[in-house]
Steps between C-alpha positions, in 0.01 A plus 500: 500500500671403177292215362779374273739471794234312698455256213873440470531443878203261491649314204833460683317360800297267284801369316691437826237285668453125475193501724223336296229629728609860449520445121153344493352788704656761278380322186146477644500870589617597153237275344240660726382197692528378854726209588375183652669389821525144359718629219732662754535190715819296472491142377568382857203700631270375230606138568436546875153643433414221257622241749279657773197495270561132416530420872171675569333311218625174647359586844845557648430856616460620860187704581564871567339476847735219606807694392376820668439309825847348492679834437272732691759562771732656242230699328356671809812696587 
């Protein structure tokens, strides 16, 4: 394995991507730390999670047992 050729190939791949998640993961690897899943989530995913948390805090959630009872027929296959 030629390490210089590997570096060049990796640099080409890095320069050709616009995927922020990939870039964040590579940066975290090179800095020697693990990535947090929250940092990798899209703005839409974060907004949906925050909305769900707010709904739960306002008592708008559905208990797990009730959901499981309702959808049991699909889960038991």
